[in-house]
C-alpha positions as CSV (number, residue, x, y, z in Angstrom):
1,M,-98.1,-23.8,81.8
2,I,-101.6,-22.6,81.0
3,G,-104.1,-23.5,83.6
4,E,-106.5,-25.2,81.2
5,T,-103.8,-27.5,79.9
6,P,-104.6,-31.1,80.9
7,Q,-102.1,-32.8,83.0
8,P,-100.8,-36.3,82.5
9,G,-103.6,-38.7,83.4
10,E,-106.2,-35.9,83.5
11,T,-109.2,-35.7,81.2
12,P,-109.5,-32.4,79.4
13,R,-112.3,-30.2,80.6
14,N,-113.3,-28.9,77.1
15,E,-112.7,-29.4,73.4
16,G,-111.5,-25.9,72.7
17,S,-107.8,-26.9,72.4
18,P,-106.7,-29.1,69.5
19,W,-104.5,-31.0,71.9
20,S,-107.5,-32.1,73.9
21,F,-109.5,-34.0,71.2
22,A,-110.4,-37.5,72.3
23,D,-110.1,-40.6,70.1
24,P,-113.3,-41.1,68.0
25,D,-115.5,-44.1,68.2
26,P,-114.3,-47.0,66.0
27,A,-117.6,-47.0,64.2
28,W,-117.9,-43.3,63.6
29,W,-117.3,-43.5,59.8
30,R,-120.1,-46.0,59.2
31,G,-123.3,-44.7,57.9
32,G,-126.8,-45.9,58.2
33,T,-126.6,-48.2,55.3
34,D,-123.0,-49.5,55.9
35,R,-122.4,-53.2,56.6
36,T,-119.6,-55.2,58.2
37,A,-117.0,-57.1,56.3
38,T,-118.7,-60.4,57.2
39,D,-122.2,-59.4,56.1
40,P,-123.3,-60.2,52.5
41,P,-124.0,-57.3,50.2
42,T,-127.4,-55.8,50.3
43,G,-129.7,-57.1,47.6
44,Q,-127.2,-59.9,46.6
45,T,-127.3,-63.5,47.5
46,R,-124.2,-65.5,48.4
47,H,-122.9,-67.8,45.7
48,P,-123.7,-71.4,46.6
49,R,-120.1,-72.6,45.9
50,R,-118.4,-69.7,47.8
51,R,-116.7,-70.6,51.0
52,S,-118.0,-69.3,54.2
53,P,-115.6,-67.3,56.3
54,Q,-113.6,-69.5,58.7
55,H,-112.9,-66.7,61.1
56,Q,-115.3,-63.9,61.9
57,A,-113.7,-60.7,62.7
58,A,-114.9,-58.6,65.5
59,A,-117.0,-55.5,64.9
60,G,-114.8,-52.7,63.7
61,G,-111.7,-54.9,63.3
62,T,-109.6,-55.8,60.3
63,G,-109.5,-59.5,60.7
64,T,-106.6,-61.9,61.5
65,L,-104.7,-64.1,59.0
66,V,-104.7,-67.7,59.9
67,P,-101.8,-69.9,58.7
68,P,-102.8,-72.4,56.0
69,G,-103.5,-75.9,57.1
70,E,-102.2,-79.1,55.6
71,V,-103.7,-79.9,52.3
72,E,-105.3,-83.3,52.2
73,N,-103.5,-85.6,49.8
74,T,-106.2,-86.8,47.5
75,R,-103.9,-88.1,44.6
76,T,-104.3,-91.8,43.9
77,G,-103.0,-94.3,41.3
78,E,-100.8,-92.9,38.6
79,A,-101.1,-89.3,39.7
80,A,-99.7,-90.2,43.1
81,E,-96.8,-92.1,41.5
82,G,-96.0,-89.2,39.1
83,H,-96.1,-86.8,42.0
84,A,-93.7,-88.9,44.0
85,A,-91.3,-89.3,41.0
86,G,-91.3,-85.5,40.4
87,T,-90.6,-84.8,44.0
88,Q,-87.6,-87.1,44.0
89,D,-86.2,-85.6,40.8
90,V,-86.5,-82.0,42.2
91,A,-84.9,-83.1,45.5
92,A,-82.0,-84.8,43.6
93,E,-81.5,-81.7,41.4
94,L,-81.4,-79.4,44.4
95,Q,-79.0,-81.6,46.3
96,R,-76.5,-82.1,43.4
97,T,-72.9,-81.9,44.6
98,E,-70.0,-80.5,42.6
99,P,-67.6,-83.1,41.1
100,A,-64.3,-83.4,42.8
101,I,-61.5,-81.2,41.3
102,V,-58.8,-83.3,39.7
103,E,-55.5,-81.6,38.9
104,R,-54.3,-82.0,35.3
105,D,-50.9,-83.5,34.6
106,H,-49.4,-80.7,32.5
107,D,-46.0,-82.5,31.9
108,Q,-47.7,-85.1,29.8
109,P,-48.2,-83.7,26.2
110,D,-51.6,-84.5,24.7
111,P,-52.1,-85.1,21.0
112,H,-53.4,-81.6,20.5
113,R,-50.8,-79.7,22.6
114,Y,-49.1,-78.1,19.6
115,D,-52.1,-78.0,17.4
116,P,-53.4,-74.4,16.9
117,L,-56.6,-75.9,15.3
118,R,-57.4,-78.2,18.2
119,P,-61.0,-79.5,18.3
120,P,-63.3,-77.5,20.6
121,S,-63.9,-80.3,23.1
122,G,-64.1,-80.1,26.9
123,H,-61.4,-81.3,29.2
124,Q,-61.5,-85.0,30.1
125,P,-59.1,-86.0,32.8
126,K,-56.8,-88.9,31.8
127,H,-56.4,-90.1,35.4
128,T,-59.4,-90.6,37.6
129,A,-59.5,-91.7,41.2
130,E,-59.9,-95.4,40.2
131,T,-56.9,-95.3,37.8
132,V,-54.7,-93.5,40.3
133,A,-55.5,-96.1,42.9
134,A,-54.8,-98.9,40.5
135,D,-51.5,-97.4,39.4
136,E,-50.1,-97.1,42.9
137,K,-47.2,-99.4,43.5
138,T,-46.2,-101.3,46.5
139,P,-43.1,-100.3,48.5
140,A,-41.3,-103.2,46.9
141,E,-42.2,-102.0,43.4
142,A,-41.5,-98.4,44.2
143,Q,-37.8,-99.0,44.6
144,P,-36.0,-97.4,41.6
145,A,-33.9,-99.6,39.4
146,P,-30.2,-98.9,39.3
147,V,-29.5,-96.2,36.8
148,Q,-26.9,-97.0,34.2
149,P,-24.7,-94.1,33.0
150,A,-25.4,-93.0,29.5
151,P,-22.5,-93.3,27.0
152,A,-20.5,-90.2,26.6
153,E,-21.3,-88.2,23.5
154,P,-19.0,-85.8,21.8
155,D,-19.9,-82.1,21.8
156,V,-21.5,-81.0,18.7
157,M,-21.8,-77.6,17.0
158,V,-25.1,-76.7,15.3
159,L,-24.5,-75.1,11.9
160,P,-26.9,-72.7,10.2
161,E,-29.9,-74.7,9.4
162,P,-30.5,-75.0,5.6
163,N,-34.1,-76.2,6.2
164,A,-36.6,-75.9,9.0
165,R,-36.5,-79.7,9.6
166,N,-33.0,-80.7,8.5
167,R,-30.3,-79.6,10.9
168,P,-26.9,-81.2,10.2
169,T,-24.5,-81.3,13.1
170,V,-20.7,-81.6,13.0
171,P,-18.8,-82.9,16.1
172,I,-16.2,-80.5,17.5
173,E,-13.6,-83.3,17.9
174,R,-12.0,-84.3,14.7
175,T,-13.2,-87.8,14.2
176,P,-12.8,-89.8,11.0
177,V,-16.0,-89.5,8.9
178,P,-16.8,-92.2,6.4
179,P,-17.0,-90.8,2.8
180,V,-20.4,-90.2,1.4
181,P,-21.1,-92.1,-1.8
182,P,-21.7,-89.7,-4.8
183,V,-25.1,-91.2,-5.3
184,L,-26.3,-90.4,-1.8
185,A,-24.8,-86.9,-1.6
186,P,-27.5,-84.3,-1.3
187,Q,-28.0,-82.1,-4.3
188,R,-28.4,-78.4,-4.1
189,H,-31.7,-78.2,-5.9
190,N,-33.2,-80.6,-3.4
191,R,-32.6,-78.4,-0.4
192,N,-35.9,-76.5,-1.0
193,R,-38.0,-79.7,-1.0
194,P,-40.9,-79.2,1.3
195,T,-41.0,-81.2,4.5
196,E,-43.8,-82.5,6.6
197,P,-45.6,-79.5,8.2
198,L,-46.1,-79.1,11.9
199,P,-48.8,-79.5,13.3
200,P,-49.9,-82.7,11.6
201,L,-52.4,-82.7,8.8
202,T,-56.0,-81.8,9.8
203,G,-57.8,-83.4,6.9
204,S,-59.0,-80.2,5.4
205,P,-57.3,-79.5,2.0
206,R,-57.6,-75.7,2.5
207,T,-56.2,-75.7,6.0
208,D,-53.4,-78.2,5.1
209,A,-52.3,-76.0,2.2
210,R,-52.2,-72.9,4.4
211,L,-50.1,-74.8,7.0
212,E,-47.8,-76.0,4.3
213,R,-47.1,-72.5,3.0
214,L,-46.6,-71.2,6.6
215,E,-44.1,-74.0,7.5
216,N,-42.0,-74.0,4.3
217,H,-42.1,-70.3,3.3
218,P,-38.6,-69.0,2.2
219,F,-38.9,-66.2,4.7
220,W,-38.2,-68.6,7.6
221,N,-35.0,-70.0,6.0
222,A,-31.8,-68.6,7.5
223,D,-29.7,-69.7,4.5
224,P,-29.8,-67.1,1.7
225,E,-29.2,-69.8,-0.9
226,A,-32.4,-71.5,0.1
227,T,-34.5,-68.6,-1.1
228,E,-32.9,-68.7,-4.6
229,P,-34.9,-70.6,-7.2
230,P,-33.4,-74.0,-8.2
231,P,-31.4,-73.7,-11.4
232,T,-33.2,-75.0,-14.4
233,E,-31.2,-77.4,-16.5
234,R,-31.7,-77.2,-20.2
235,P,-31.7,-80.6,-22.0
236,A,-28.8,-81.2,-24.3
237,H,-31.0,-81.7,-27.3
238,A,-33.0,-78.5,-26.7
239,L,-32.0,-75.7,-29.0
240,P,-31.6,-72.2,-27.6
241,R,-34.5,-69.9,-28.2
242,R,-34.0,-67.7,-31.1
243,R,-34.7,-64.0,-30.8
244,P,-37.2,-62.6,-33.2
245,G,-34.8,-61.2,-35.8
246,R,-35.3,-58.2,-37.9
247,V,-36.4,-58.4,-41.5
248,T,-33.4,-59.3,-43.6
249,R,-32.6,-57.2,-46.6
250,Q,-31.4,-58.3,-50.1
251,P,-27.6,-58.1,-50.3
252,V,-27.6,-56.9,-53.9
253,G,-28.6,-53.3,-52.9
254,A,-26.0,-53.2,-50.2
255,L,-23.3,-54.4,-52.6
256,L,-24.2,-51.8,-55.2
257,A,-24.2,-49.0,-52.6
258,L,-20.9,-50.2,-51.3
259,I,-19.3,-50.0,-54.8
260,V,-20.8,-46.5,-55.5
261,L,-19.7,-45.1,-52.1
262,S,-16.2,-46.5,-52.6
263,L,-15.9,-44.8,-56.0
264,V,-17.1,-41.5,-54.6
265,S,-14.6,-41.7,-51.6
266,A,-11.8,-42.5,-54.1
267,F,-12.7,-39.4,-56.2
268,F,-12.6,-37.1,-53.1
269,A,-9.3,-38.6,-52.0
270,W,-7.8,-38.0,-55.5
271,V,-8.8,-34.3,-55.7
272,S,-7.7,-33.6,-52.1
273,A,-4.2,-35.2,-52.2
274,E,-2.3,-32.5,-54.2
275,P,-3.9,-29.5,-52.4
276,F,-3.0,-31.1,-49.0
277,W,0.7,-31.5,-50.0
278,L,0.9,-28.0,-51.5
279,S,-0.7,-26.4,-48.3
280,M,1.8,-28.3,-46.3
281,G,4.7,-26.6,-48.3
282,H,5.7,-29.6,-50.4
283,G,6.0,-28.9,-54.2
284,E,8.0,-27.1,-57.0
285,R,7.7,-23.4,-57.8
286,G,7.9,-22.0,-61.4
287,Y,6.0,-20.2,-64.1
288,A,2.9,-21.1,-66.1
289,T,2.1,-19.8,-69.6
290,T,-1.5,-19.8,-70.6
291,T,-2.2,-21.5,-73.9
292,Q,-6.0,-21.9,-74.1
293,C,-9.0,-21.2,-71.9
294,T,-12.6,-22.4,-72.6
295,G,-15.8,-21.9,-70.7
296,S,-16.4,-19.7,-67.6
297,G,-17.2,-20.1,-63.9
298,V,-17.3,-23.6,-62.7
299,G,-17.0,-25.0,-66.3
300,Q,-13.8,-23.1,-67.1
301,R,-11.0,-25.2,-68.5
302,C,-7.5,-23.8,-69.1
303,V,-4.4,-25.5,-70.5
304,G,-0.8,-24.2,-70.5
305,R,3.0,-24.9,-70.1
306,F,4.9,-25.0,-66.8
307,A,8.6,-24.4,-66.4
308,A,10.5,-24.7,-63.1
309,A,12.0,-21.6,-61.6
310,D,15.4,-23.2,-61.4
311,G,15.1,-24.6,-65.0
312,G,15.2,-28.1,-63.8
313,F,12.3,-29.4,-65.9
314,T,9.6,-28.2,-68.2
315,V,6.1,-29.7,-68.7
316,A,4.6,-28.9,-72.2
317,R,0.9,-29.5,-71.3
318,V,-0.6,-29.1,-67.8
319,T,-4.0,-28.2,-66.5
320,L,-4.1,-24.7,-65.0
321,L,-6.1,-24.2,-61.9
322,G,-7.0,-20.9,-60.2
323,V,-6.8,-18.8,-63.4
324,G,-8.1,-15.3,-62.9
325,P,-10.0,-13.1,-65.4
326,G,-6.8,-11.3,-66.5
327,E,-4.9,-14.5,-67.0
328,R,-7.2,-16.1,-69.6
329,V,-5.5,-14.4,-72.5
330,A,-3.1,-16.8,-74.4
331,G,0.6,-16.2,-73.8
332,T,0.1,-14.7,-70.3
333,V,2.9,-15.8,-67.9
334,S,1.9,-16.2,-64.2
335,P,3.7,-17.7,-61.1
336,A,2.5,-21.2,-60.4
337,R,3.3,-24.3,-58.3
338,M,3.3,-28.1,-58.9
339,V,3.6,-31.0,-56.5
340,S,6.1,-32.9,-58.7
341,R,7.3,-33.1,-62.2
342,D,5.0,-36.1,-62.8
343,S,1.9,-34.1,-61.9
344,H,-0.6,-32.9,-64.5
345,R,-2.0,-29.9,-62.6
346,S,-0.5,-26.5,-61.8
347,Y,-1.9,-24.0,-59.4
348,L,-1.5,-20.3,-60.3
349,G,-0.9,-17.4,-57.9
350,D,-1.2,-17.3,-54.2
351,T,-3.9,-19.9,-53.6
352,S,-3.3,-20.9,-50.0
353,P,-6.9,-20.3,-48.7
354,L,-8.4,-22.1,-51.6
355,L,-6.0,-25.0,-51.2
356,Q,-6.9,-25.3,-47.4
357,L,-10.6,-25.4,-48.1
358,R,-10.2,-27.9,-50.9
359,W,-8.4,-30.6,-48.9
360,L,-10.4,-30.0,-45.7
361,L,-13.7,-30.5,-47.6
362,G,-12.3,-33.5,-49.4
363,F,-11.2,-35.3,-46.3
364,T,-14.6,-34.7,-44.6
365,L,-16.5,-36.2,-47.6
366,V,-14.2,-39.2,-47.5
367,L,-15.1,-39.9,-43.8
368,F,-18.8,-39.3,-44.6
369,C,-18.6,-42.0,-47.3
370,G,-17.2,-44.5,-44.8
371,Y,-20.0,-43.8,-42.3
372,A,-22.5,-44.2,-45.2
373,I,-21.0,-47.6,-46.1
374,A,-21.5,-48.8,-42.4
375,G,-25.2,-47.8,-42.7
376,V,-26.1,-49.4,-46.0
377,T,-24.3,-52.7,-45.2
378,G,-26.0,-53.2,-41.8
379,A,-22.9,-52.9,-39.7
380,R,-24.9,-51.1,-36.9
381,R,-27.6,-53.8,-36.7
382,L,-25.4,-56.6,-35.5
383,E,-26.3,-58.4,-32.3
384,T,-23.3,-57.7,-30.0
385,G,-21.6,-54.4,-29.4
386,R,-18.2,-55.8,-30.2
387,A,-19.4,-56.9,-33.6
388,R,-21.0,-53.6,-34.3
389,R,-17.9,-51.7,-33.4
390,G,-15.7,-53.9,-35.6
391,A,-18.0,-53.5,-38.6
392,V,-18.2,-49.7,-38.3
393,L,-14.4,-49.4,-38.0
394,A,-14.0,-51.6,-41.1
395,S,-16.4,-49.4,-43.0
396,L,-14.4,-46.3,-42.1
397,A,-11.1,-47.9,-42.8
398,G,-11.8,-48.6,-46.5
399,P,-12.1,-44.9,-47.6
400,L,-9.2,-43.9,-45.3
401,L,-7.0,-46.5,-47.0
402,L,-8.0,-45.1,-50.4
403,L,-7.1,-41.6,-49.2
404,G,-3.7,-42.8,-47.9
405,G,-3.0,-44.4,-51.2
406,F,-3.7,-41.3,-53.2
407,L,-1.5,-39.2,-50.8
408,I,1.4,-41.6,-51.3
409,A,0.9,-41.5,-55.1
410,A,0.8,-37.7,-55.2
411,W,4.0,-37.3,-53.2
């Protein structure tokens, strides 16, 4: 160690080392005008009501805190009584003890056990210490009474419930069941009658209506028939509702159209009967002699004489059809055909394509007349499909019957 270093307990010989500084005087920081904490300020007088210091600190010290002494009770009269009452209230509030915990009897249902809208009230125990002590029985009273066996009940089978509250049961054992009077028999349309909702009514119409819909909604019914609406019975005296019918037409126009179309269909059937039989190969072959021809084109009219090829018969005057330009001269003899000796028309030459077109066009026009009769008479405006089909078939059957009659007559 350095020789000048002070040893423990030795006073340093100089102040050259920072480790050798001595503690300063406690009053080194005071100036010439400084004062102690207990001296009044210079140039100021002490306030007359200001307390004088109870303990004078030593010079250069910071002072010592003295514990407060007891305050002298100077309250009298009503102030003293109020102070005492307040002290008692505060002490009672601070010393309040928690109430004894009483276990709730959960096996006893209360009135609001199944009520989802129970009133927001606090728990009030039903059984207090006084009631429990009063309900305690003596040993003589605590002896249970002899239990009597309950009567045997037959096993039952629960059927699908038709209603949320009405669950009929049927015993498994076949026991005689008294007949139910017809008056008391339940009806089908009463099965959907709403029952009393659960929970009980709350007194609020809006809440009661919501609980009623929730309890008796068809979604909760297991029986599919319960969701069907009850059948409405129509009174016997009530007339069925009439559908708004269409505007009725006058029958006079329909009758006139029916007559006209019938005559037109008869004409087409008449002119188509002989060409049909001739195209089918039925008829007599022979020779026709032209007697007279007038007009030209569609208005051409020719008359002549027909004689059978086998000489069986001769017709003096017949209408010649299919006469060509070179056959219009009087006295011209041409091959011809007739359906029968009673016919008044003779067809010259090979007229097979013309005959085919003639009877096909005539038959088509006959069917068209029948369809037109169904339209003008209102057969397609009837209510039911069966009636419409029958009326349309009848309208077509009339012209077809006329065609069949002319075919039979031309044979």
